[in-house]
N, C-alpha and C positions, 0 to 999 in steps of 0.2 A: 571416733573418727581414727585413731591409730590402728584400730582395727580392720575397718571398711575399706580404705585404702588398697591395704597388702592384700585382700580379698577380692578385689573388684580387676585390680592389676592382674591376676592370679590368673582367673579366667577373661581378662579379654586376650593373656599371652598364650593360652591353652587353645582358645577360638582360633585365634589369629595361626598359631604352629601347626592347628590340624588342616585349617585352609590350607595355608604354603606347603604341608603334607601333598594334600589331594592333587595340586597342581605340579608339584613334581614328579607324583605318581602317572599321572595321567600321560604327562611331556615323557617318561623314563619307558612306558606301555607301547607311546607311537614311534620313538626312537627305535625300539623292538620288532615292532612290526617291518620295519625298512629296513634291518640290520640280522640275518638270518645268524650270523656269527654268535652277538647277543645273545639271540633267543634260545640257542646251542649252548652257551654259556650257561644260562640258566637254569637250562634240563638237565644239565651235567651236574648243576650245585643242587637238585633233587634227589640226583641220584639214576638221571634217565638218559635216555642212549638215543636221541632221535636219527632215523634215516632220511634221507631225501624225501621221502613221499610221507611220512610222518612231519618234517619239517614243513611243507607245504600245507597241511591240512591246519596245521595248530598258528600257520601265520592266516591263513585262511577265517579259521573260528575268530582270532583276536579283530580281523579287519571287522567280520561282519558283526560282532560286541558290540564294538565301538560307536554305532549309531542306534544303536535297540535300547538303551537307558532311558528312562527317563526323568524327570527332576526330581523323583525321591528315590532313587537310584533301584529302581525294580523294573525288573526285564518286563517287555510288551508283550513277549511271545506268551503264551498260554497253553 
């Protein structure tokens, strides 16, 4: 019993942390779609410098991807 409870606690913590992380990441991506400065900042951190046209295309791609992922996390496009 001394070994089982910590293992179960670890598993529950990992699963809970994963789902909290997914919710947080989705919220951040939603904010990024609506805030061009945030998207530009992320691109600069990755070493890219986007101009206006590239910024619009990136925002459009993010909006299109938002509704095209099913429950398994796979894209519906074939």
